[in-house]
C-alpha positions as CSV (number, residue, x, y, z in Angstrom):
1,M,-9.9,7.9,-17.4
2,T,-11.5,11.3,-17.4
3,V,-12.1,13.4,-20.6
4,G,-9.4,15.8,-19.4
5,E,-6.8,13.0,-18.9
6,F,-7.7,11.6,-22.4
7,E,-7.4,15.1,-24.0
8,A,-4.0,15.6,-22.2
9,D,-2.5,12.3,-23.3
10,P,-4.5,10.4,-26.0
11,A,-1.4,8.3,-26.9
12,R,-1.5,6.8,-23.4
13,A,-5.1,5.6,-23.9
14,I,-4.2,4.1,-27.3
15,A,-1.1,2.4,-25.8
16,M,-3.3,0.9,-23.0
17,A,-5.8,-0.4,-25.6
18,E,-3.0,-1.9,-27.7
19,A,-1.8,-3.6,-24.5
20,G,-5.2,-5.3,-24.1
21,V,-6.8,-2.9,-21.6
22,T,-10.3,-1.5,-22.2
23,V,-10.3,2.2,-21.5
24,E,-13.4,4.1,-20.5
25,V,-13.5,7.8,-20.9
26,V,-15.6,9.4,-18.2
27,R,-17.4,12.7,-17.9
28,D,-19.2,13.7,-14.7
29,G,-18.9,10.1,-13.5
30,Q,-20.5,8.6,-16.6
31,A,-18.7,6.6,-19.2
32,I,-19.1,8.3,-22.5
33,V,-16.5,6.4,-24.7
34,E,-15.0,3.0,-24.6
35,L,-11.7,2.4,-26.3
36,R,-10.9,-1.3,-26.5
37,P,-8.6,-3.6,-28.4
38,T,-10.0,-5.2,-31.5
39,C,-10.1,-9.0,-31.7
40,S,-9.2,-10.3,-35.1
41,V,-10.2,-13.7,-36.4
42,S,-6.6,-14.9,-36.0
43,D,-6.7,-13.9,-32.3
44,V,-9.9,-16.0,-31.8
45,E,-8.4,-18.9,-33.7
46,R,-5.2,-18.8,-31.6
47,R,-7.2,-18.7,-28.4
48,L,-9.4,-21.7,-29.4
49,A,-6.3,-23.6,-30.4
50,A,-4.7,-22.8,-27.0
51,L,-7.9,-24.1,-25.3
52,D,-7.7,-27.3,-27.3
53,R,-4.0,-27.8,-26.2
54,I,-5.0,-27.2,-22.6
55,E,-7.8,-29.7,-22.8
56,A,-5.4,-32.3,-24.3
57,L,-3.0,-31.8,-21.5
58,I,-5.4,-32.0,-18.6
59,G,-7.9,-34.4,-20.2
60,P,-11.4,-33.8,-21.6
61,G,-14.3,-33.2,-19.2
62,T,-12.3,-31.4,-16.6
63,A,-14.5,-28.9,-14.7
64,F,-12.9,-25.5,-15.1
65,G,-13.5,-23.3,-12.0
66,K,-14.7,-26.2,-9.9
67,K,-13.4,-26.1,-6.3
68,F,-12.0,-29.5,-5.5
69,S,-11.8,-31.0,-2.0
70,Y,-8.4,-31.8,-0.4
71,E,-9.1,-35.5,-1.1
72,E,-9.8,-34.9,-4.8
73,R,-6.6,-32.8,-5.1
74,T,-4.4,-35.3,-3.4
75,T,-5.6,-38.6,-4.8
């Protein structure tokens, strides 16, 4: 988002940050300001609890991001 766009509609930038988007305000191609959502302790606790639930569902030790072969996926 350029400085001009931010000045014209700052509420849009705030709404984007509230929606979880990090907004960079740029002047002459250089980022000068970053508007980002805050992460409260409760958010972190919720995310960690969600990861614990996922691990319980799929089993501990599962390699996240590993590319499995066809044989591994189908056996």
